[in-house]
N, C-alpha and C positions, 0 to 999 in steps of 0.2 A: 548314335555314335558311329563315326566313319570306320570302316573296316569290318563291320558286322553284317552278316547276311540278314535278310528279312526274317528268316526263321529264328536266328539268334536273338534279334531284337524282340521278337514276339515272346520268346522264352523268358527274357529278362522281365518283360511286362507281366507275364503270367506269374512268375515267382513273386514279383512285387505285390501283386494283388492278393497273394496267399499269405503274405507275411504279417505277423503281429507287430505291434509297435516295438515290443521288446526285441524281436528278431531283427527288425530294421536297425535299431540302435546297436545291436550286436555286430552287424556288418560294419558299423562306424567305429568299432573298438579294436585297436591293435594292442596285443599283449606281448610281453617278453616273459621268459621263464622267471618265476620268482624264486629267490633264495630263501630257504626256510631251514630252521634248526641250526644247532652248532654254535650259536653265539647269542649274547644277551642284549645286543643293541641293534637298531635297524640297519639293513644292509648299506644304505646310503651313508650312515654315520661311520660304518666300518671302512668304507672307501675313503671317507674324509680323514679318518684316523691314519690310514696308510699314507695318504697324500701329504699330510702335514707332519709325518714322522713320529706320531705317537706309537705306532707299531711298525715293524719292518715288513718288507715284502714276504720274507720267510714266515713270519708270524701270521700274516694274512693268509698265506697258502695253507698253513697248518689248520687255521680256523675253518677255512673253506673246505678242507678235505673231509670234515665231519658234517658238512651241510648237505642239503638235498635241494633239488630243483623241482618246483611245482610248475607243470606245463598247462595248468588250467583245463584239464581233461573234462571235468564236469561242466564247466562253463561252455566249452566247445560243444558238448553233447546237447546243451540247452539252446544252442544257436546264439550264444552271447559273445562270440569272437569272430571277427572278419579276417584278421591277419595276425601273424606271429612272426617274431624274429628268432629263427632257429637255423642252424647250419648243418646239423647232423642228418644225412639223408634217411637213415633208418628211423630216427625219431620223427622226421617230417612225414614219412609214410604212416607211421603209427598214429600221429595226430590227424593227418588227413583222412585216415580211415574212420576215425571217430566222427569227423565233420560230414563225410560223404555217406557213410553207412549207418550212423547211429543218431544223427540229428534229424529233426522232423522233416526238413526240406532238402537235406543233402547238399547244401551249398558248400563248395570247396573253400578251403582257406587259401589265402595268398601269402606266401612266405617272402619277406623282403630282407635285404641285407646291404650293408655298405660295401659295394664292390667298386671302388673308386678308380683304381689303376691295376686291375687284374684280380683274378680269383686264385687259382693255383699258380698259373704262369704270370707272376707279377712283372709288370713292365714299368717304365719310368713314371714318376709322379707327373701330374698334369702340367705344372709350370715348365717342366723339362720337355715333355713330349710336344707341347704346343710350340716349343722352340725348334722342333724339326721342320715346321712349316710344311709338313707332308700330310695332307688331308686324307689321302688314301690309306696311309699308315695308321692314322688315328682311327679310321673306320675299322680296319682289320683287327687292331688290338681290342677294340670294344667287342667285336664279334667273337673273338677268342674267349674273352671273359664271359660273355653270355652263354656260350656253349658249355664252358666248364661249370658255371654255377647252376645252369639248368639241369645238368647231370646229377647235381646234389639236391634238386628240388627247389632251388631258389629261382623264382621266376620274376622277381621285381628288384631292380638295382636302384639304390638311393644314389643315383648318378645319371648324367654327368653333373658335376659341380661347375657352374658357369658364371660364378660371381666375378664381375670386373673388380680387380683389386689393384689399388695404386699405392698402398702403404705397406712397405716391407716389414714393418714391425708386427703386423698381423700374422699370426702363425698359420692361418688357413690359406694364405697366399699360395702355399705349396700344392693345394688340392685343385686349383683352378688354372685356366689358361692365360692368366696374366692381366695386363693393364688395358689392352686394346679391344674395343667392342667388335671390330670386324674380324680380327683373328679369333676372338672368343666366339663369334657367331659361326665361323667356319668349323671351329672345334666342336661346338654344340651340335651342328648338323651332322658332322661325321660320326660323333658318338651315338647319336640317336639312330642314324642309319645302321651302324654296327650292332647296336643292341636290338633293334626292332625289325629290320628289313628281312630277317630270316622268316618272318611271318608270310612273306609273299614269294620267296624264291629259295632254292636250295643253296647250300654252302659247301665249298670244297675244302680240302685239307689245308690249303693256304689261306683260308678265311675269305675267299672271294665269293661273291654272290654268283650263282649260276642258274640262269633261266631254264636250262635243260635238266636240272635236278629238282626233285619234289620238295616243296616247303615242308617243314616239320616243326612241331612244338619244341623239339630239342635244340633248335637253332636260334631262338630269340627269347628276349625278356622284355618287360615293360620298363621304359626309362622313367626316372623320377628327377625332374629338374630341381636343382637346389643351388643356393638357398634364396627363395623368392621373397624379398628382393632387397638389394642395397646392403646386404651383410658385409660385403667387401669394403664398404665405405664407413665402417664403424669408427667413431671419433677417436683420434690419436692412435689408431691401430690396435685398440684394446678390445679383445674378444667380447662379444655380446653387448657392446656399448651402443649408445644411441646414434642415430643417423639423421642428420639434417641435410636436405638436398633440394635445390631448385628443380622445378619440374622439367625444365629443358635439359638439365643434366640427367634426370631420370629417364626421359624418353630417348635422348640421343646417345647415351652411353650405357647405362646399367640395364635397361630393358632389352636392348638389341639382341644379346645372345639368347634370352628366353623367347623372344619373338621368333627368332630363326629356328629354334628347336621345336616350337609348337608348329610352325609351318612345315617342318620335316616330319611331323606326326607324333611327337612325344606324347605319351599317354597320361602321365601324372606329374605332379609337382609337389615340392615340400615348402611350406611357409617358413620364412626365416625367423630366428629368435628375436631380432632387433625390432625396435620401433622405427617407423619412417615418418618424420615430421610430426612426432607426438603420438602416433597410433601404432601399437605393435602389429607386425604383419599377420600374426595369428588371428587377430580380430578386425583386420582392416578390410572392410567391405569394398572400398574403392579398388584396392589392389587385387583382391581375390575374385570378386564377382564381376566388377565393371571392366577391369583391364584384362585379367588373365582369362576369364571364362567367356565374357561377352565380346570384348574387342579382339583378343588374340584367338579365341576359340579352342581352348584346351578341351580335348574330347573326354578325358577321364576325370580323375578325382584329385583333390589336394589333401595331403597329410600334414599334420603338424610335425615340428621337430620334437625331440624327446622332452616331455614334460612341459612343453611350451604353453599349453592352455593354463595350467596352474600358475605358471610364472607371470601371467597377465595380472594376477593379484599383486605380486611383488612390484611389477611395473607401476601399479596404481591406476590401471584402466578398468579394473573390476574389483568388487568388494569381497566376493566369495566364489566358491566353485560353481554355484548355480548361475551367477551372473556371467562368469567367464565362459562357461560352457555354452550358454545361450548366445552370447556375443560371437563366439567362434563359429557356431553352426550357422547363424544368420549371415555372417560375413562370407560364408562359402567354404569353410574348412570342413572337409567331408569325413576325415578320419583322425581320431585322437591317438597319438603315439604315447602310450605309457601312463597317463594319469588316471584313467578310468572315470574321468569326469562325465563323459558322455554316458557311460554305462549307468552311473548313479544319479545323474542330474537331468538328462534330456527328457525322460518321461514326465517328470514334474514340470519342466519348462513347457512341454507341449500342452499338458493339461491346463496350465496357467495361461496359455495363449501367448507365451513369450517366444515360442518357436512354432511355426506352422508345419502342418503335415506336408505341405508342398516342399518346404526346405528339406525335411527328412527324406522324402521320396526322391528328390533330385540327387541328394548325396548317395543314397543307396543304389539308385539306378546307375550312377556313374561307377560305383564300386563293382556292381554285378557285371556291368558291361566290360570293364577291364578284365575281370576274371574270365568272361566269355571269350574275349579277344585273345587271351593267353592260351585258350584251349583247355583250361583246368576242369571244365565240366566233362570233357571227353577223355582227358588224360591227366587225372589227378595225382597219379603215383609215379615214383621213380623205379625203374626196373633194377634188378640186381646187376645186370651188365652195365647200366649207366653209373651205378654207385662206384664201381671199381675202374671205370674207363680211364680216369686220369690219376690213378695211383702211381703210374709211371708216365711222365709227361711225354706226349708225342714229339718226335724230332721237329715237326713243323712248328709246334708251339715254342719250343726252345729257340729255334731259328728266328721266329718273329719277335720274341722278347729281346734277343740279341740285336736284331736289326733296329728295333725301336731305341734301344740303349745307345747304339753307335750313332744314330742320326740325331740324338738329343744332346750330345756333347758339344760344348761351345768353347772354342779357343779364344781366350781373352787377351793374351799377350804372348809374343814369341820373339823376344829380343835376339837379334843376330842368328835367327833360325836355329835356336837351341834344340827345338823339336823338329822332326821326330828323332828319337834316340836310336843309335845303332843297336842292333840286337845283340852284338857282342860286347856292349858297354858293361862296365862293372858298376852296378847300380846299388846304392843304399836306399832301401825303401823304409820310410819313417812314418810313424803315426799309428796309434791304436785302432783308428777307424779302418785301416787297411786290412785288418784280419778279424772282422766281426760281421757275421752273416746277418744279424739283426739290423745292422746299420745301413745296409745297402738297399733295404726294402722300401723305406719311406713311410710316412704317416698313413694311417687308415688302410693298412694291408694286413689281413688277419687269417688268411687261409694258406699262406705259403708254408713250405717245409724246408728245414735246413738242408736236407739232402739235395735239393734242387738249386741251391744258391752257390754262386761263384764269387768269392771275395776278390778284392783287388790283389791281394797277395797271391791267391791261387791262380788268377789270370796272368799275373806278371811272371810267375815261376815258369809257366808254359812258354813264354815268349822270350824272356831274358835269362839265359842259363847262369850268368854271373851275377845273380841277384842275392843280396843279403838283406834280411829283415831285422829291423830294430824298432820296437814299439815306441820307445822314448816318451810318449805322452799324447794327450788328446784334448778334447773339449772340456774334460773334467779331470780333477785330480792333479797330482804333482808330476813334475818332469823327472825322468830317470837319467841322472847325469852320466852314469857309467855307459848306458846304452847310447846316449848322445855321442860320447867319445868314441865308442866302437863304430858308430855309423860314419862319423867324420873320417876315421882312419881307413875304413873299408872301401868305400865307393869312389869312383872318379866323378860320378854325378849323383846328386841326391834328389829323390822324388819324395816329397812330403805330402802325405794324404791327411788333410786337416779340414775342419769345418764344424758342423753341428751334429749332435746325436739326433736320431729320429725323434726323440721326445722333445726336442727344442723347437720343432715346428708342428703344424697341425692344430687341432682344436685345443683351446685353452693353453696355447703356447705363444702368446704374444711376448715380445722382448723389447725392452726400452733401449737396449744397446745392441745393435746388429753388427758390431765388429766381431772378429774371430773370438769366441768365448774362451775363458780360462787362460792358460799360460801359453797358448799356441803362438802368439807373436813373439814371446820371449824365445820359444823354441826356434822359430824362423831366424831370429837374430843370431842365435848361436850357430845355426847351420850356415848362414851367410858369412859369418866371421871366419869360417874355414877357407874361404876363397874359392871353394868348389862351386860349380854351377848348381842351382837349385830350381827344381820344377815343383810348383805348387799345384796339387790336384785337390779341388774343393769338393767336399760332400756336404750338401746343405739343402734345406727345404725352402729357402727364401733368398732374395737378393741380399747380399752382404755389403757393408761399407768397407771398401778395400783400398782406400787411398794410399795407406802406407805400403800395402803389398804391391800395388801398381808401381809405386815409386822405387821399390827395392828388389822385387823378385823378377828375374829375367823371363820366366815363362809361367803362365797361369792357365790352368784348364778348369773350366766349370763342368763338373761331372754330376752335380745334383745327387739325388737318390734314384738310381737307374733300374732297380729291380734285380731279378734273379741272375741275370747275365751281366751284371755291372763289371765284374772283374775282367771278363773276356773283352768287353767293349772298351774299357779304359786301356787295357794292354794293347789292343789293336790300334787305338788312337795314338798312344805314346810311341809305338814302334813304327807308325806310318803305314801299317797294313790297311788302315782306314784313314781317309783324309777328313778331318772334322768339317762338318757342314751345318751344325746347329747355329741358330741365332737366338738372341735373348727375347723372350716374350714379356719381360719386365725390365724397366730401367734399374740400374744400380746407382745408388747415391754415393757421393763422396764421403759424407759423414751421416750418421743417424739423424742428426737434427734437421736435415733437408726434407725428411719424409713428411708428407707423401710427395713422391716425384713421379712424373709421367710425361711422355713426350707430347701428347696431344692436349696440352694445356692451352688456355686462352692467353693472349698477350695482355699485359697491363699497359697503361699509358707510358710506363717507364720500364721497358723490358730489361731484364738482368744483363749487366755488362761489367766491365772493370771500373766504370765510373761509379762514384760513391752514391749519387742520388738516383739509383736505379733499384729494381726489385732483386735484392741479393743479400747475402750475409756478409758481415765484415770479416769473419774468420775462416771463410773457405771460398774457393773459386766458384764463379757462377756455373750453372749447368751440372749435368750428371757426370758420373765417372764413365759408365758404359751405357749407351742409349738403347732404347728399344730397337730391335732388329739387327743389333750389332753382333758380329761373330767373324773371326779370322779363319784362314785356311792355310794349308801348306803350299798353296799356290796363290796367285794374285789375279785380280779381275779388273778390267777397265770398262767404263761406261762411256759411250759416245753417241752422237747423232740422235738425241732425243727430238722427236717430232710429234706434234699434236695437230690433228685435223678434226673438223667439226662437220657433222651431218645434222639433219633435222632432229634426229632422236639420240644420237650417240656422240661420244668423243672416241676417236681412234688414236691410240698412243703407240708409238714404236720407239724402241731404244736398242742400240747395238751393245752386246756384252761380249767381251773377249777374255779368254784365259791367257794372261801374259806371263804365266809362270812355267815351271817345268814338270808339273804333276797334273794328272786329271783331277777334276773336282766337280762338285755340284754347288751351284750358287743360287741363293734365293733373291730373285729380282722383285723389288718392292715398289709399289705405285702409291703415291700420296697426293692429296689435294688440299689446297687452302682456299677458302672463300674469304677474300681479302677484306671486304666491307659489307656488312649485313645489318639487319635490324636487331640482331643479338650478336654479342661478341663471340666469334667462332674460334675453334682451335687453330694453332699455328700450322698444324698438319694433321691429316686424318688418313690412315691406311684405307685404301679402297680395293686393292687387288695385290696378289703376289703370285709368283710362279717360280718353280724350281727348274733349273736347266743344268744338264750335264755337259761339260766341255773338256775335250782333250787339250793338252798343251798346244798353244798357238791357234786353237780353234776359236771362231767367233760365230755368233748367231744373232739374228734379229728377233727380239721378243716383242710381241704385239698384244695389246690389251684393247678390249672394247668396253667402254664405260658408259652405260646409259646416263643421259643427262638428268633423268629423273632421280638419280642417286646423289645429286649435288645439292639437294635441299636439306632441311633440318626441321625439327619440331620446336615450336615456341612453347612458352610457359603454360599455354592452354591445351597443349597436346595436338595442335594443328600443324600439319606438314606444310612447309613453305618452300617455294622455289623462287629465288629472287635474282633478277638480272644483276650482272656486275662482273668485276675482274676476278678471275680464278688463276691460281698458280698450280701447275702440274709438276710433280716431282717424281723422278725415277732414280733408284740407286740401291746401294747395298745395305743401308740402314736408314733409320729415321733422320740421321744427321748428314750422311754422306750421299748427296743426291745431285743430279742435274735438274734444271728447272726451266720451264717455259710458261709464258703467260698468255691468256686470251680472255677476251670479253665475251660473255655468253648472255643471250636473251632467250627466255623461255616462252 
């Protein structure tokens, strides 16, 4: 394994030679604390009872208060556990002590956890942060999360989530970088660098790598790429659903972010729940062994998603636990998350010749190597100083969370320059989401604390002294007519904070209707009837279908779920203290029925237009509402003088960008390419590069890109990379739709 010294590699082999079969299988077993006592039904059934309303959350909490957690101490002592999911650092030390000091071989545990967009200092959800198009920012936020979690003993992040996602109905679109494989690849590389590169260099307070500082185990974690692969293409956007995919789509779109992350050194990966072309990823030898381990060269191990091995029986790919476990191990799935099938079935499978010792040894070698790379053999425990280090967040972490939030805000509409608002404006702030700390955090954030969170109401109060707050209503429940009347009578301008609750996106949160939920449109209609200007601030975890809002609301701000500093970031954007610079990492449909939508689609023989006999719907206009890469500013930009020259190896592209407005701003210059005619139908555009430039009013700059001609090829359905002579179109502009274009013929 790369990154290990010869001495470390030898230690891994020495341990492997001493281990019994049971101890090897133990390393392949990941446990979570089991809930025992206090109730008469299985814990999973208790969760289902709460979910479907048979018991309330309060009743669930009362039942759980009398339950206890079993941390499998005896099994750890026997060498039967390789990994645990625990977040309390004192408990982590306690369990680690059993593994290191009381088991026969003293192999440390690896503690893993979902740290998707921050640990204590929660920053924007991935679909939002990817829209910053700021790769250096993405790296620094990941490094901050790594340092914070490592101080609690968590050395393995189930992140980054790099699923390409084109269907906004899918709830987990919130957790990933959007629809584009190139942006997704840059996001993946940045997150892996942020999580892992502290292995090789020191880290300063601003989360920058410093070669003059000593590397430390406190500064890095192991990445776990998820969900490998195709999960974001689940049929009809319904979570866990089947995936059918042509292989050229697999190679050219969905595999690219994973490939980039492995090239960056990602240590581990998580197999996806879904099947791909009929074979669940959990038992898919082609995906796990042939592509991920052999072709891409993943250095570490592959873990299942929760309970996924047993779910292969429900899929219909295995008859029982033994068959499912043997198929998963043979496919290259090295660690079982949660089912204990490896624990109970692999020994029998080995004795029966269904699984070879070579398969077992390869899995265990990979697991031990990652633990060695993490420094767990030398530094298994968390110190008392580390445990309390982030009880109060450092000012640098708060500043970074705010920077990320500010750069992720996207201005969707600003009719007659309604925004920014004057700070002395009399503002009616409307919407229950504006004053709820839980709702600014986003899905899959579990270690934040209310005291660190700034709601939109709290942020706005600091900026707009003449602010009145009127909850009125939100995504759920009824509208409060009295509060609506008070809001209409108070303010000269109305800021409505509407959207989705956190629970409406994320895992198991697919929606068949992605318009504003509940009675929020009715609320907007009443606000508009007042004749006063209305600003819509959106809090949501997915692209929404906003045709009505675009047609009626004068100003719309996409604020996503921005993390602990959301309130301050939104206030800064609405007041003009910050000029919005975010762009969309996913296209927004006009109506839900258009899903999936994505800019880099292939053309049909009859591309969508206003003519009837084209690829369109009768009841909505062709095209998306807001395209990939779109985002307005309080200033304006002009693109001129696109020029493309060719050398033997590269294309050299130059374009002039000017700030034609009266404010300073940062623009994301985007470079796209189209292969006009090829042996397979190619996308109408593909993002190849982007660059952020800061410009003062009246300033212009020449932005230059160098694009290797080797990147103009594509993979065919056999997985072979092809470079084909022909006509190429080169686009540069402010979004996937607003571009200048030049053509040239290229011979390879």
